[in-house]
N, CA, C and O atoms as a DFTB+ gen file, in Angstrom:
412 C
 N C O
     1  1     185.246     220.296      54.452
     2  2     184.833     219.002      54.142
     3  2     184.679     219.168      52.759
     4  3     184.129     220.231      52.468
     5  1     185.091     218.224      51.514
     6  2     184.977     218.018      50.239
     7  2     183.570     217.944      50.033
     8  3     182.871     217.072      50.549
     9  1     183.127     218.882      49.255
    10  2     181.827     218.880      48.855
    11  2     180.868     217.989      48.495
    12  3     179.703     218.287      48.759
    13  1     181.170     216.657      47.789
    14  2     180.623     215.646      47.105
    15  2     180.731     214.754      48.471
    16  3     179.731     214.047      48.596
    17  1     181.661     214.604      49.507
    18  2     181.616     213.910      50.634
    19  2     180.472     214.176      51.688
    20  3     179.809     213.352      52.318
    21  1     180.417     215.737      51.709
    22  2     179.221     216.526      52.877
    23  2     177.560     216.525      51.666
    24  3     176.412     216.775      52.032
    25  1     177.902     216.255      50.623
    26  2     176.268     216.231      49.881
    27  2     175.758     214.806      50.126
    28  3     174.573     214.499      50.255
    29  1     177.059     213.779      50.183
    30  2     176.331     212.308      50.830
    31  2     176.247     212.389      51.319
    32  3     175.233     211.712      51.491
    33  1     176.638     213.123      52.883
    34  2     176.410     213.000      54.320
    35  2     175.593     213.294      54.330
    36  3     174.855     212.573      55.002
    37  1     174.931     214.475      53.704
    38  2     173.564     214.952      54.318
    39  2     172.547     214.446      53.810
    40  3     171.474     214.778      54.315
    41  1     172.531     213.382      52.530
    42  2     171.869     212.703      52.073
    43  2     172.065     211.334      53.128
    44  3     170.921     211.211      53.568
    45  1     172.388     210.913      53.375
    46  2     172.305     209.790      54.179
    47  2     171.682     210.178      55.509
    48  3     171.050     209.375      56.194
    49  1     171.864     211.299      55.803
    50  2     171.584     211.781      57.267
    51  2     170.141     212.154      56.923
    52  3     169.407     211.802      57.846
    53  1     169.485     212.727      55.946
    54  2     168.263     212.945      55.363
    55  2     167.707     211.075      55.435
    56  3     166.662     210.707      55.971
    57  1     168.281     210.552      55.050
    58  2     167.573     208.914      54.693
    59  2     167.034     208.157      56.243
    60  3     166.089     207.438      56.564
    61  1     168.492     208.918      57.127
    62  2     168.535     208.105      58.621
    63  2     167.213     208.896      58.996
    64  3     166.576     208.170      59.759
    65  1     166.787     209.649      58.855
    66  2     166.001     210.461      59.723
    67  2     164.912     210.115      59.377
    68  3     164.142     209.814      60.290
    69  1     164.397     210.013      57.930
    70  2     163.065     209.440      57.578
    71  2     162.673     208.146      57.695
    72  3     161.526     207.844      58.023
    73  1     163.912     206.994      57.346
    74  2     164.044     205.542      58.080
    75  2     163.182     205.506      59.783
    76  3     162.191     204.900      60.192
    77  1     163.890     206.219      60.254
    78  2     163.177     206.072      61.880
    79  2     162.505     206.747      62.272
    80  3     162.284     206.925      63.470
    81  1     161.957     207.351      61.274
    82  2     160.324     208.260      61.202
    83  2     159.514     207.337      60.898
    84  3     158.438     207.727      61.349
    85  1     159.307     205.987      60.232
    86  2     158.451     205.814      59.168
    87  2     157.782     204.162      59.938
    88  3     158.255     203.053      59.686
    89  1     157.022     204.340      60.549
    90  2     156.345     203.229      61.378
    91  2     155.319     201.833      60.026
    92  3     154.543     200.920      60.308
    93  1     155.641     202.131      59.182
    94  2     154.619     201.289      58.715
    95  2     154.819     200.351      56.800
    96  3     156.031     200.190      56.663
    97  1     154.409     200.044      56.096
    98  2     154.611     199.143      55.247
    99  2     155.778     199.648      54.677
   100  3     156.787     198.997      54.403
   101  1     155.542     201.151      54.471
   102  2     156.738     202.026      53.225
   103  2     158.394     201.879      54.038
   104  3     159.506     202.105      53.561
   105  1     157.972     201.382      55.517
   106  2     159.415     201.556      56.377
   107  2     160.985     200.525      55.252
   108  3     162.176     200.836      55.243
   109  1     160.210     199.172      54.369
   110  2     161.465     198.662      54.138
   111  2     161.891     199.261      53.049
   112  3     163.053     199.157      52.657
   113  1     161.051     199.899      52.499
   114  2     161.837     201.029      50.771
   115  2     162.352     201.807      51.306
   116  3     163.386     202.040      50.680
   117  1     162.244     202.738      52.593
   118  2     162.652     203.479      52.909
   119  2     164.348     203.523      53.238
   120  3     165.251     204.298      52.924
   121  1     164.262     202.150      54.113
   122  2     165.351     201.722      54.809
   123  2     166.094     201.175      53.291
   124  3     167.254     201.366      53.656
   125  1     166.227     200.689      52.007
   126  2     166.438     200.176      51.023
   127  2     167.026     201.706      50.750
   128  3     168.239     201.790      50.560
   129  1     166.251     202.886      50.720
   130  2     167.280     203.908      50.520
   131  2     167.942     204.434      51.124
   132  3     168.823     205.105      50.587
   133  1     167.847     204.386      52.247
   134  2     168.744     204.674      53.343
   135  2     169.999     203.808      53.319
   136  3     171.018     204.422      53.634
   137  1     170.115     202.839      53.090
   138  2     171.374     201.805      52.837
   139  2     172.107     202.587      51.512
   140  3     173.142     203.249      51.587
   141  1     171.268     202.331      50.224
   142  2     172.289     203.001      49.200
   143  2     172.755     204.012      49.452
   144  3     173.949     204.247      49.266
   145  1     171.493     205.284      50.184
   146  2     172.769     206.686      50.546
   147  2     173.878     206.576      51.033
   148  3     174.893     207.028      50.503
   149  1     173.833     205.659      52.644
   150  2     174.932     205.377      53.213
   151  2     176.169     204.752      52.719
   152  3     177.238     204.952      53.296
   153  1     176.023     203.633      51.161
   154  2     177.379     203.251      50.633
   155  2     177.466     204.468      49.550
   156  3     178.611     204.607      49.121
   157  1     176.801     205.103      49.176
   158  2     177.290     206.133      48.252
   159  2     178.095     207.290      49.459
   160  3     179.288     207.557      49.319
   161  1     177.654     207.615      50.073
   162  2     178.943     208.133      50.994
   163  2     180.138     207.501      50.814
   164  3     181.019     207.634      49.965
   165  1     179.960     206.493      52.156
   166  2     181.129     205.978      51.535
   167  2     182.002     205.977      50.480
   168  3     183.159     206.339      50.690
   169  1     181.531     205.506      48.962
   170  2     182.378     205.882      48.238
   171  2     182.562     207.134      48.018
   172  3     183.533     207.110      47.261
   173  1     182.265     208.295      48.179
   174  2     182.465     209.593      48.248
   175  2     183.707     209.749      49.006
   176  3     184.776     210.210      48.607
   177  1     183.396     209.285      50.181
   178  2     184.462     209.230      51.351
   179  2     185.700     208.416      50.671
   180  3     186.804     208.962      50.689
   181  1     185.565     207.196      50.103
   182  2     186.779     206.547      49.770
   183  2     187.871     207.314      48.830
   184  3     189.087     207.143      48.911
   185  1     187.320     208.040      48.078
   186  2     187.449     208.722      46.710
   187  2     188.142     210.038      47.453
   188  3     189.327     210.196      47.162
   189  1     187.727     210.734      48.116
   190  2     188.709     211.586      49.026
   191  2     189.214     211.129      49.814
   192  3     189.582     212.069      50.519
   193  1     189.636     209.942      50.390
   194  2     190.545     209.100      51.586
   195  2     192.153     209.196      50.309
   196  3     193.343     209.489      50.424
   197  1     191.315     208.794      49.294
   198  2     192.416     207.516      47.919
   199  2     193.464     209.338      47.508
   200  3     194.671     209.574      47.465
   201  1     192.246     210.217      47.293
   202  2     192.870     211.797      46.734
   203  2     194.090     212.393      48.072
   204  3     195.044     213.151      47.897
   205  1     193.733     211.877      49.100
   206  2     194.333     212.859      49.976
   207  2     196.206     212.519      49.786
   208  3     196.836     211.462      49.782
   209  1     196.657     214.047      49.637
   210  2     198.399     213.844      49.929
   211  2     198.350     214.871      50.502
   212  3     197.810     215.931      50.187
   213  1     199.340     214.369      52.014
   214  2     199.827     213.414      51.809
   215  2     198.263     211.874      52.609
   216  3     197.302     211.971      53.372
   217  1     198.750     210.999      52.010
   218  2     197.444     210.020      52.360
   219  2     197.919     209.874      54.025
   220  3     198.935     210.225      54.625
   221  1     196.726     209.215      54.424
   222  2     197.036     208.895      56.118
   223  2     197.495     207.561      56.122
   224  3     196.997     206.734      55.359
   225  1     198.593     207.215      57.080
   226  2     199.272     206.125      56.935
   227  2     198.273     204.966      57.809
   228  3     198.222     203.817      57.370
   229  1     197.743     205.220      58.660
   230  2     197.240     204.411      59.607
   231  2     195.543     204.848      59.587
   232  3     195.115     205.962      59.287
   233  1     194.771     203.725      59.965
   234  2     193.745     203.737      60.586
   235  2     193.198     205.151      61.720
   236  3     192.364     206.005      61.419
   237  1     193.904     205.053      62.948
   238  2     193.707     206.064      63.604
   239  2     194.782     207.596      62.826
   240  3     194.814     208.575      63.571
   241  1     195.174     207.671      62.143
   242  2     195.600     209.091      61.535
   243  2     194.700     209.409      61.062
   244  3     194.588     210.633      60.983
   245  1     193.607     208.610      60.509
   246  2     192.373     208.936      59.488
   247  2     191.689     209.132      60.031
   248  3     190.926     209.946      59.512
   249  1     191.226     208.616      61.629
   250  2     190.038     209.078      62.054
   251  2     190.331     210.127      62.469
   252  3     189.475     211.010      62.414
   253  1     191.518     210.397      62.985
   254  2     191.895     211.603      63.908
   255  2     191.670     212.920      62.772
   256  3     191.510     214.042      63.253
   257  1     191.664     212.759      61.349
   258  2     191.768     214.215      60.573
   259  2     190.018     214.759      61.467
   260  3     189.188     214.159      62.151
   261  1     190.163     216.160      60.954
   262  2     189.033     217.080      61.176
   263  2     187.925     216.725      60.500
   264  3     186.872     216.851      61.126
   265  1     187.860     216.287      59.322
   266  2     186.667     216.102      58.468
   267  2     186.359     214.612      59.709
   268  3     185.757     214.880      60.748
   269  1     186.705     213.517      59.521
   270  2     186.488     212.188      59.726
   271  2     185.933     212.591      61.300
   272  3     185.118     211.740      61.657
   273  1     186.167     213.758      62.448
   274  2     185.857     213.559      63.135
   275  2     184.454     214.594      63.226
   276  3     183.689     214.684      64.186
   277  1     184.380     215.320      61.946
   278  2     183.601     216.103      62.046
   279  2     182.100     215.273      61.588
   280  3     180.939     215.676      61.668
   281  1     182.632     214.013      61.104
   282  2     181.709     212.609      60.401
   283  2     180.979     212.449      61.371
   284  3     179.782     212.666      61.557
   285  1     182.254     211.817      62.353
   286  2     181.862     210.734      63.377
   287  2     181.104     211.716      64.329
   288  3     180.646     211.007      65.226
   289  1     180.810     212.825      64.517
   290  2     179.928     213.408      65.358
   291  2     178.745     213.952      64.661
   292  3     177.955     214.513      65.419
   293  1     178.435     213.931      63.474
   294  2     177.368     214.258      62.934
   295  2     176.311     212.663      62.249
   296  3     175.215     212.549      61.702
   297  1     177.292     211.788      62.636
   298  2     176.558     210.282      62.225
   299  2     175.659     210.008      63.768
   300  3     176.192     210.226      64.856
   301  1     174.284     209.521      63.634
   302  2     174.015     208.796      64.989
   303  2     174.623     207.652      64.944
   304  3     174.940     206.941      63.989
   305  1     174.775     207.523      66.221
   306  2     175.084     206.393      67.036
   307  2     175.349     205.334      66.528
   308  3     176.463     204.956      66.165
   309  1     174.055     204.607      66.443
   310  2     173.967     203.103      65.791
   311  2     174.481     203.056      64.053
   312  3     174.088     202.244      63.217
   313  1     175.374     204.081      63.861
   314  2     176.075     204.071      62.453
   315  2     177.343     204.176      62.546
   316  3     178.038     203.683      61.658
   317  1     177.856     204.754      63.500
   318  2     179.251     204.739      64.057
   319  2     180.261     203.396      63.724
   320  3     181.405     203.521      63.288
   321  1     179.564     202.017      64.035
   322  2     180.538     201.328      63.696
   323  2     180.280     200.800      62.552
   324  3     180.772     199.674      62.478
   325  1     179.765     201.093      61.693
   326  2     179.247     200.736      60.145
   327  2     180.686     201.927      59.764
   328  3     181.730     201.469      59.298
   329  1     180.550     203.213      60.001
   330  2     181.384     203.844      59.379
   331  2     182.732     203.712      59.935
   332  3     183.544     204.050      59.073
   333  1     183.349     203.327      61.120
   334  2     184.345     203.328      61.120
   335  2     184.924     202.219      60.834
   336  3     186.155     202.208      60.813
   337  1     183.897     200.549      60.432
   338  2     184.153     199.408      59.934
   339  2     184.721     199.612      57.993
   340  3     185.532     198.919      57.378
   341  1     184.008     200.664      57.561
   342  2     184.153     201.619      56.002
   343  2     185.475     201.914      56.048
   344  3     186.243     201.498      55.181
   345  1     186.028     202.956      57.462
   346  2     187.202     203.513      56.954
   347  2     188.487     202.729      57.070
   348  3     189.577     203.111      56.644
   349  1     188.168     201.244      57.881
   350  2     189.153     200.892      58.277
   351  2     189.371     199.979      56.641
   352  3     190.463     199.643      56.184
   353  1     187.982     199.724      55.974
   354  2     188.292     198.826      54.494
   355  2     189.151     199.668      53.533
   356  3     190.059     199.265      52.807
   357  1     188.526     201.323      53.723
   358  2     189.592     202.225      52.806
   359  2     190.869     202.139      53.153
   360  3     191.764     202.018      52.317
   361  1     191.097     202.202      54.600
   362  2     192.741     202.258      54.401
   363  2     193.440     200.697      54.431
   364  3     194.655     200.583      54.264
   365  1     192.713     199.703      54.621
   366  2     193.148     198.510      54.285
   367  2     193.116     198.392      52.467
   368  3     193.647     197.358      52.062
   369  1     192.601     199.256      51.448
   370  2     192.446     199.213      50.181
   371  2     192.016     198.192      49.577
   372  3     192.621     197.682      48.633
   373  1     190.340     197.537      50.285
   374  2     189.734     196.881      50.277
   375  2     188.543     197.331      49.939
   376  3     188.106     198.286      50.581
   377  1     187.778     196.787      48.916
   378  2     186.371     196.707      48.511
   379  2     185.243     195.933      49.147
   380  3     185.192     194.707      49.252
   381  1     184.267     196.883      49.593
   382  2     183.237     195.610      50.162
   383  2     182.568     194.788      49.129
   384  3     182.467     195.121      47.948
   385  1     182.170     193.824      49.586
   386  2     181.089     193.144      48.324
   387  2     180.355     192.928      48.828
   388  3     180.352     192.645      50.026
   389  1     178.737     193.020      47.524
   390  2     177.953     193.585      48.034
   391  2     177.183     192.438      49.432
   392  3     176.362     192.966      50.183
   393  1     177.396     191.549      49.554
   394  2     177.313     190.429      51.027
   395  2     177.529     191.097      52.119
   396  3     176.835     191.311      53.114
   397  1     178.823     191.469      51.738
   398  2     179.030     192.514      53.364
   399  2     178.738     193.055      53.708
   400  3     179.010     193.231      54.896
   401  1     177.595     194.160      52.807
   402  2     176.583     195.482      53.595
   403  2     176.109     194.701      54.693
   404  3     176.012     193.482      54.836
   405  1     175.785     195.845      55.574
   406  2     175.106     195.603      56.993
   407  2     173.467     196.062      56.327
   408  3     173.068     196.869      55.488
   409  1     172.664     194.758      57.493
   410  2     171.242     195.035      57.089
   411  2     170.728     195.613      58.383
   412  3     169.557     195.982      58.472
């Protein structure tokens, strides 16, 4: 796995774990930190995918790649849909707009 993608994924997973552990007023700040790290991860993933040569032609080809399978296996279940949606945006060469981010 690309080092930049790996580091961003690890930060996202750490922030997810922290967010799910908090049960107090600090939870909102931790959730914001998680959301920010998730999109840093997605941006790193986008850079990696766009630099592939040859690039996958379809979402199915992308999702079948070993790196994508490894990421999917490591992500908590509630994040898989967001991950797949972002992968689809990457393949469609679309950028997410801030109001399109997931709450």
